[in-house]
N, CA and C atoms as a LAMMPS dump frame, in Angstrom:
ITEM: TIMESTEP
0
ITEM: NUMBER OF ATOMS
432
ITEM: BOX BOUNDS ff ff ff
-5.0000000000000000e+02 5.0000000000000000e+02
-5.0000000000000000e+02 5.0000000000000000e+02
-5.0000000000000000e+02 5.0000000000000000e+02
ITEM: ATOMS id mol type element x y z
1 1 1 N -420.55 115.698 391.114
2 1 2 C -421.387 116.55 391.93
3 1 3 C -421.691 116.023 393.469
4 2 1 N -421.602 116.564 394.238
5 2 2 C -421.845 116.254 395.819
6 2 3 C -422.431 117.448 396.509
7 3 1 N -423.364 116.904 397.419
8 3 2 C -423.698 117.681 398.466
9 3 3 C -422.892 118.185 399.351
10 4 1 N -422.738 119.393 399.351
11 4 2 C -421.922 120.197 400.466
12 4 3 C -422.169 119.769 401.875
13 5 1 N -423.3 119.848 402.329
14 5 2 C -423.714 119.307 403.5
15 5 3 C -423.797 118.131 403.988
16 6 1 N -423.24 117.249 402.946
17 6 2 C -422.888 115.885 403.416
18 6 3 C -421.782 115.516 403.257
19 7 1 N -421.132 115.765 401.978
20 7 2 C -419.742 115.396 401.691
21 7 3 C -418.818 116.336 402.249
22 8 1 N -419.241 117.571 402.434
23 8 2 C -418.29 118.627 403.153
24 8 3 C -418.524 118.84 404.333
25 9 1 N -419.5 118.262 405.367
26 9 2 C -419.594 118.382 406.395
27 9 3 C -418.673 118.884 407.497
28 10 1 N -417.547 118.275 407.133
29 10 2 C -416.201 118.794 407.861
30 10 3 C -414.952 118.866 406.983
31 11 1 N -414.068 119.386 407.052
32 11 2 C -412.963 119.684 406.396
33 11 3 C -412.238 118.234 405.846
34 12 1 N -411.961 117.583 407.093
35 12 2 C -411.515 115.927 406.681
36 12 3 C -412.773 115.085 405.616
37 13 1 N -413.9 115.404 405.798
38 13 2 C -414.725 114.578 405.018
39 13 3 C -414.825 115.199 403.42
40 14 1 N -414.604 116.513 403.475
41 14 2 C -414.483 117.285 402.341
42 14 3 C -413.052 116.704 401.509
43 15 1 N -412.246 116.464 402.255
44 15 2 C -410.593 116.29 401.79
45 15 3 C -410.762 114.71 401.266
46 16 1 N -411.307 113.855 401.878
47 16 2 C -411.338 112.69 401.577
48 16 3 C -412.428 112.31 400.154
49 17 1 N -413.619 113.154 400.43
50 17 2 C -414.546 112.985 399.037
51 17 3 C -413.732 113.774 397.921
52 18 1 N -412.879 114.496 398.212
53 18 2 C -412.215 115.088 396.905
54 18 3 C -411.396 114.064 396.339
55 19 1 N -410.632 113.711 397.239
56 19 2 C -409.534 112.879 396.991
57 19 3 C -410.074 111.376 396.138
58 20 1 N -410.844 110.862 396.855
59 20 2 C -411.156 109.419 396.199
60 20 3 C -412.23 109.507 394.855
61 21 1 N -413.194 110.556 395.073
62 21 2 C -414.192 110.739 394.22
63 21 3 C -414.172 112.286 393.176
64 22 1 N -413.053 112.741 393.594
65 22 2 C -413.179 114.174 392.989
66 22 3 C -414.405 114.936 392.894
67 23 1 N -414.9 115.44 394.137
68 23 2 C -416.093 116.129 394.06
69 23 3 C -416.01 117.303 393.983
70 24 1 N -417.229 117.913 393.335
71 24 2 C -417.643 119.269 393.115
72 24 3 C -418.889 119.564 394.147
73 25 1 N -418.251 120.2 395.245
74 25 2 C -419.295 120.403 396.471
75 25 3 C -420.302 121.249 396
76 26 1 N -421.602 121.403 396.069
77 26 2 C -422.685 122.254 395.588
78 26 3 C -423.723 122.32 396.98
79 27 1 N -424.125 123.703 397.279
80 27 2 C -424.841 123.75 398.17
81 27 3 C -426.403 123.404 397.563
82 28 1 N -427.007 122.591 398.575
83 28 2 C -428.619 122.228 398.229
84 28 3 C -429.589 123.865 398.609
85 29 1 N -429.061 124.547 399.11
86 29 2 C -429.667 125.868 399.256
87 29 3 C -429.316 126.99 398.643
88 30 1 N -430.069 128.062 398.475
89 30 2 C -429.495 129.175 397.79
90 30 3 C -429.53 129.464 396.219
91 31 1 N -429.728 128.357 395.564
92 31 2 C -430.09 128.439 394.123
93 31 3 C -428.778 128.63 393.109
94 32 1 N -427.32 128.567 393.788
95 32 2 C -426.404 128.759 393.141
96 32 3 C -425.946 127.343 392.392
97 33 1 N -426.561 126.417 392.725
98 33 2 C -425.879 125.054 392.302
99 33 3 C -425.773 124.975 390.645
100 34 1 N -426.713 125.689 389.857
101 34 2 C -426.569 125.604 388.627
102 34 3 C -425.478 126.446 387.899
103 35 1 N -425.503 127.324 388.532
104 35 2 C -424.198 128.474 388.262
105 35 3 C -422.912 127.792 388.304
106 36 1 N -422.869 126.953 389.643
107 36 2 C -421.695 126.325 390.081
108 36 3 C -421.217 125.385 388.861
109 37 1 N -422.368 124.401 388.599
110 37 2 C -422.117 123.32 387.339
111 37 3 C -421.898 123.79 386.121
112 38 1 N -422.488 125.088 385.915
113 38 2 C -422.194 125.798 384.331
114 38 3 C -420.722 125.963 384.408
115 39 1 N -420.287 127.031 385.435
116 39 2 C -418.753 127.225 385.428
117 39 3 C -418.053 125.85 385.223
118 40 1 N -418.235 124.8 385.812
119 40 2 C -417.55 123.672 385.758
120 40 3 C -417.412 123.149 384.28
121 41 1 N -418.678 123.385 383.636
122 41 2 C -418.708 122.805 382.177
123 41 3 C -418.03 123.763 381.227
124 42 1 N -418.348 125.013 381.767
125 42 2 C -417.408 126.087 380.791
126 42 3 C -415.878 125.579 381.069
127 43 1 N -415.479 125.391 382.013
128 43 2 C -413.927 125.143 382.444
129 43 3 C -413.549 123.724 381.603
130 44 1 N -414.458 123.063 381.107
131 44 2 C -414.088 121.778 380.438
132 44 3 C -414.231 120.669 381.403
133 45 1 N -414.952 120.591 382.45
134 45 2 C -415.297 119.406 383.509
135 45 3 C -415.963 118.703 382.795
136 46 1 N -416.166 117.665 383.311
137 46 2 C -417.566 116.717 383.13
138 46 3 C -417.797 116.522 384.379
139 47 1 N -419.317 116.085 384.492
140 47 2 C -420.066 116.323 385.522
141 47 3 C -420.821 114.791 385.584
142 48 1 N -421.092 114.214 386.866
143 48 2 C -422.133 113.157 386.859
144 48 3 C -422.95 113.687 387.849
145 49 1 N -424.486 113.794 387.472
146 49 2 C -425.292 114.378 387.949
147 49 3 C -426.76 113.332 388.009
148 50 1 N -427.027 113.129 389.242
149 50 2 C -428.268 112.006 389.417
150 50 3 C -429.47 112.925 389.268
151 51 1 N -430.252 112.842 388.129
152 51 2 C -431.515 113.726 388.158
153 51 3 C -432.323 113.804 389.254
154 52 1 N -432.418 112.469 389.744
155 52 2 C -433.54 112.514 390.891
156 52 3 C -433.269 113.155 392.091
157 53 1 N -431.972 113.593 392.403
158 53 2 C -431.602 114.421 393.235
159 53 3 C -431.13 113.782 394.695
160 54 1 N -431.678 112.508 394.858
161 54 2 C -431.26 111.818 396.039
162 54 3 C -431.435 110.413 396.07
163 55 1 N -430.807 109.511 396.816
164 55 2 C -431.22 108.36 396.442
165 55 3 C -432.486 108.071 397.346
166 56 1 N -433.305 106.972 396.808
167 56 2 C -434.598 106.654 397.269
168 56 3 C -434.511 105.052 397.719
169 57 1 N -435.641 104.406 397.669
170 57 2 C -435.682 103.033 397.881
171 57 3 C -435.001 102.311 396.785
172 58 1 N -434.4 101.179 396.901
173 58 2 C -433.672 100.358 396.228
174 58 3 C -434.545 99.849 394.948
175 59 1 N -434.175 100.231 393.755
176 59 2 C -434.644 99.797 392.59
177 59 3 C -436.083 100.575 392.391
178 60 1 N -436.25 101.604 392.909
179 60 2 C -437.659 102.13 393.032
180 60 3 C -437.288 103.735 392.388
181 61 1 N -437.67 103.79 391.286
182 61 2 C -437.407 105.333 390.388
183 61 3 C -438.274 106.544 391.093
184 62 1 N -437.543 107.722 391.193
185 62 2 C -438.041 108.742 391.594
186 62 3 C -438.14 109.749 390.422
187 63 1 N -438.914 110.735 390.209
188 63 2 C -439.339 111.646 389.378
189 63 3 C -437.897 112.68 389.252
190 64 1 N -437.625 112.705 387.914
191 64 2 C -436.271 113.279 387.933
192 64 3 C -436.733 115.098 388.029
193 65 1 N -435.716 115.414 388.499
194 65 2 C -436.011 116.96 388.7
195 65 3 C -435.428 117.837 387.731
196 66 1 N -435.734 119.038 387.41
197 66 2 C -435.663 119.728 386.305
198 66 3 C -434.03 120.35 386.359
199 67 1 N -433.303 120.367 387.036
200 67 2 C -432.326 120.649 387.504
201 67 3 C -431.316 120.441 386.07
202 68 1 N -430.986 119.379 385.848
203 68 2 C -430.019 118.885 384.883
204 68 3 C -430.523 119.273 383.251
205 69 1 N -431.819 119.406 382.997
206 69 2 C -432.306 119.94 381.847
207 69 3 C -432.331 121.438 381.943
208 70 1 N -432.331 122.346 383.061
209 70 2 C -432.073 123.59 382.981
210 70 3 C -430.495 123.81 382.611
211 71 1 N -429.618 122.987 383.416
212 71 2 C -427.982 123.274 383.162
213 71 3 C -427.836 123.072 381.436
214 72 1 N -428.427 121.871 380.948
215 72 2 C -428.297 121.687 379.429
216 72 3 C -428.799 122.933 378.788
217 73 1 N -430.054 123.409 378.954
218 73 2 C -430.489 124.417 378.362
219 73 3 C -429.479 125.684 378.337
220 74 1 N -428.861 126.033 379.366
221 74 2 C -427.933 127.044 379.585
222 74 3 C -426.445 126.777 378.85
223 75 1 N -426.377 125.384 378.427
224 75 2 C -424.832 124.915 377.637
225 75 3 C -425.292 124.082 376.387
226 76 1 N -426.061 124.519 375.515
227 76 2 C -426.249 123.794 374.434
228 76 3 C -425.454 122.94 373.681
229 77 1 N -424.51 123.365 373.854
230 77 2 C -423.075 122.449 372.953
231 77 3 C -422.652 121.268 373.894
232 78 1 N -423.057 121.12 375.161
233 78 2 C -422.78 120.064 375.849
234 78 3 C -423.498 118.814 375.654
235 79 1 N -422.902 117.748 375.441
236 79 2 C -423.652 116.459 375.166
237 79 3 C -423.799 115.963 376.671
238 80 1 N -425.087 115.015 376.863
239 80 2 C -425.045 114.41 377.904
240 80 3 C -424.927 112.896 377.7
241 81 1 N -424.697 111.865 378.596
242 81 2 C -424.266 110.504 378.431
243 81 3 C -425.632 109.974 379.354
244 82 1 N -426.509 109.468 378.956
245 82 2 C -427.84 108.892 380.077
246 82 3 C -427.099 107.584 380.484
247 83 1 N -427.357 107.123 381.948
248 83 2 C -426.853 105.834 382.201
249 83 3 C -427.839 105.425 383.306
250 84 1 N -428.325 104.053 383.371
251 84 2 C -429.053 103.294 383.869
252 84 3 C -428.569 102.296 384.908
253 85 1 N -428.907 102.496 386.354
254 85 2 C -428.241 101.75 387.352
255 85 3 C -429.354 100.805 387.791
256 86 1 N -429.176 99.675 387.901
257 86 2 C -430.125 98.651 388.669
258 86 3 C -429.355 98.157 389.565
259 87 1 N -430.055 97.689 390.635
260 87 2 C -429.339 97.074 391.975
261 87 3 C -428.453 97.707 392.901
262 88 1 N -428.045 98.991 392.441
263 88 2 C -427.035 99.658 393.312
264 88 3 C -427.638 100.034 394.758
265 89 1 N -429.017 100.129 395.012
266 89 2 C -429.673 100.641 396.279
267 89 3 C -429.498 99.298 396.968
268 90 1 N -429.572 97.949 396.421
269 90 2 C -429.2 96.921 397.482
270 90 3 C -427.732 96.991 398.08
271 91 1 N -426.77 97.458 397.238
272 91 2 C -425.206 97.362 397.602
273 91 3 C -425.077 98.182 398.778
274 92 1 N -425.393 99.296 398.768
275 92 2 C -425.637 100.048 399.833
276 92 3 C -426.469 101.005 400.092
277 93 1 N -427.739 100.441 400.686
278 93 2 C -428.87 101.112 401.014
279 93 3 C -428.763 102.431 401.767
280 94 1 N -429.542 103.306 401.303
281 94 2 C -429.594 104.612 401.948
282 94 3 C -429.674 104.713 403.562
283 95 1 N -429.005 105.466 404.252
284 95 2 C -428.706 105.253 405.642
285 95 3 C -427.554 104.318 406.079
286 96 1 N -426.925 103.492 405.244
287 96 2 C -426.315 102.452 405.62
288 96 3 C -424.717 102.882 405.093
289 97 1 N -423.885 102.395 405.952
290 97 2 C -422.408 102.974 405.574
291 97 3 C -421.815 101.429 405.09
292 98 1 N -422.123 100.266 405.281
293 98 2 C -421.704 99.113 405.076
294 98 3 C -422.113 98.678 403.542
295 99 1 N -421.075 98.347 402.673
296 99 2 C -421.428 97.683 401.164
297 99 3 C -421.517 96.399 401.443
298 100 1 N -422.458 95.81 400.654
299 100 2 C -422.993 94.563 400.693
300 100 3 C -422.902 93.968 399.39
301 101 1 N -422.046 92.759 399.235
302 101 2 C -421.89 92.298 397.723
303 101 3 C -423.551 91.887 397.318
304 102 1 N -423.64 92.495 396.01
305 102 2 C -424.973 92.199 395.358
306 102 3 C -424.84 92.337 393.746
307 103 1 N -425.418 91.636 393.004
308 103 2 C -425.293 92.009 391.672
309 103 3 C -426.139 93.344 391.335
310 104 1 N -425.407 93.923 389.992
311 104 2 C -425.67 95.082 389.83
312 104 3 C -425.661 95.334 388.441
313 105 1 N -426.296 96.192 387.685
314 105 2 C -426.011 96.625 386.5
315 105 3 C -425.934 98.036 386.324
316 106 1 N -425.008 98.502 385.443
317 106 2 C -424.814 99.89 384.94
318 106 3 C -424.736 99.856 383.46
319 107 1 N -425.712 100.505 382.712
320 107 2 C -425.641 100.729 381.473
321 107 3 C -425.687 102.356 380.754
322 108 1 N -424.673 102.371 379.846
323 108 2 C -424.55 103.657 379.228
324 108 3 C -425.193 103.694 377.921
325 109 1 N -426.067 105.161 377.534
326 109 2 C -426.45 105.326 376.424
327 109 3 C -425.208 106.166 375.618
328 110 1 N -425.712 106.727 374.282
329 110 2 C -424.751 107.394 373.505
330 110 3 C -424.667 109.023 374.208
331 111 1 N -423.511 109.504 374.053
332 111 2 C -423.391 110.947 374.205
333 111 3 C -424.384 111.577 373.142
334 112 1 N -425.469 112.479 373.723
335 112 2 C -426.302 113.23 372.854
336 112 3 C -426.64 114.564 373.222
337 113 1 N -426.627 115.186 372.122
338 113 2 C -427.016 116.803 372.473
339 113 3 C -428.613 116.906 372.627
340 114 1 N -429.175 117.758 373.663
341 114 2 C -430.36 117.851 373.621
342 114 3 C -431.018 118.369 372.088
343 115 1 N -432.314 118.226 372.034
344 115 2 C -432.929 118.37 370.489
345 115 3 C -433.603 119.861 370.943
346 116 1 N -433.923 120.26 372.048
347 116 2 C -434.413 121.779 372.205
348 116 3 C -433.671 122.75 373.203
349 117 1 N -434.163 123.693 373.547
350 117 2 C -433.398 124.476 374.296
351 117 3 C -434.429 124.865 375.445
352 118 1 N -435.826 124.157 375.446
353 118 2 C -436.732 124.326 376.414
354 118 3 C -436.563 123.007 377.623
355 119 1 N -436.376 123.548 378.731
356 119 2 C -436.196 122.972 379.933
357 119 3 C -437.21 121.581 379.755
358 120 1 N -438.444 121.772 379.747
359 120 2 C -439.325 120.508 379.782
360 120 3 C -438.976 119.752 378.684
361 121 1 N -438.733 119.918 377.284
362 121 2 C -438.422 119.152 376.353
363 121 3 C -437.257 118.45 376.557
364 122 1 N -436.113 119.061 377.375
365 122 2 C -434.743 118.385 377.487
366 122 3 C -435.195 117.287 378.258
367 123 1 N -435.893 117.614 379.696
368 123 2 C -436.17 116.661 380.653
369 123 3 C -436.8 115.437 380.065
370 124 1 N -437.892 115.527 379.087
371 124 2 C -438.417 114.513 378.434
372 124 3 C -437.644 113.717 377.759
373 125 1 N -436.902 114.411 376.964
374 125 2 C -435.803 113.55 376.204
375 125 3 C -434.942 112.83 377.079
376 126 1 N -434.219 113.199 378.227
377 126 2 C -433.547 112.587 379.094
378 126 3 C -434.411 111.208 379.613
379 127 1 N -435.579 111.321 380.011
380 127 2 C -436.611 110.673 380.61
381 127 3 C -436.74 109.336 379.597
382 128 1 N -437.063 109.884 378.212
383 128 2 C -437.169 108.817 377.193
384 128 3 C -435.829 107.904 377.018
385 129 1 N -434.653 108.553 377.281
386 129 2 C -433.438 108.143 376.933
387 129 3 C -433.282 106.906 378.185
388 130 1 N -433.857 107.407 379.357
389 130 2 C -433.673 106.371 380.631
390 130 3 C -434.295 105.308 380.36
391 131 1 N -435.86 105.259 379.906
392 131 2 C -436.443 104.388 379.538
393 131 3 C -436.155 103.169 378.769
394 132 1 N -435.364 103.771 377.669
395 132 2 C -434.901 103.109 376.582
396 132 3 C -433.517 102.002 377.04
397 133 1 N -433.135 102.787 378.301
398 133 2 C -431.819 101.914 378.717
399 133 3 C -432.609 100.961 379.9
400 134 1 N -433.685 101.219 380.467
401 134 2 C -433.937 100.486 381.452
402 134 3 C -434.526 99.19 380.616
403 135 1 N -435.425 99.404 379.473
404 135 2 C -435.959 98.377 378.652
405 135 3 C -434.745 97.288 378.153
406 136 1 N -433.632 98.058 377.855
407 136 2 C -432.44 97.232 377.332
408 136 3 C -432.216 96.147 378.47
409 137 1 N -432.016 96.633 379.859
410 137 2 C -431.805 95.902 381.143
411 137 3 C -432.986 94.974 381.22
412 138 1 N -434.269 95.288 381.233
413 138 2 C -435.139 94.315 381.406
414 138 3 C -434.907 93.264 380.285
415 139 1 N -434.798 93.458 378.917
416 139 2 C -434.481 92.441 378.123
417 139 3 C -433.36 91.612 378.309
418 140 1 N -432.42 91.99 378.582
419 140 2 C -431.255 91.364 378.945
420 140 3 C -431.527 90.568 379.746
421 141 1 N -432.288 90.875 380.998
422 141 2 C -432.652 89.697 382.36
423 141 3 C -433.716 88.821 382.018
424 142 1 N -434.319 88.966 380.782
425 142 2 C -435.608 88.043 380.412
426 142 3 C -434.821 87.038 379.322
427 143 1 N -433.743 87.221 378.971
428 143 2 C -432.751 86.402 378.044
429 143 3 C -433.215 86.62 376.576
430 144 1 N -433.493 87.908 376.289
431 144 2 C -433.849 88.214 374.87
432 144 3 C -432.416 89.195 374.465
């Protein structure tokens, strides 16, 4: 998933984004993003979704937006795989185009079906999974 207004700003940028990271460009306006993502899942594609919606300050969590939970409520047979990233914001801070070498961590959870069809409950489930992954990273860093 990639924002069309950024990754598709020009035809060249859209082509490069698609070639290197296989983007599915979505509009952040107009409310069609969920249906575009649902269609991609219905066609057997996998999606990478950042539930916060945007990069924020390095290693500072933002509140998750309900879009991922809404999508899962429309696709009850689709499993999600939670992933927690730490240190990525220092590698390429928001607004910078230069990648800087820095230690980072990416940890994946298990493929999971939502326990409910209710958006709020699905979002709470994902948030809980993310907290568990974050705790694993913290425990790893403290030597436990």
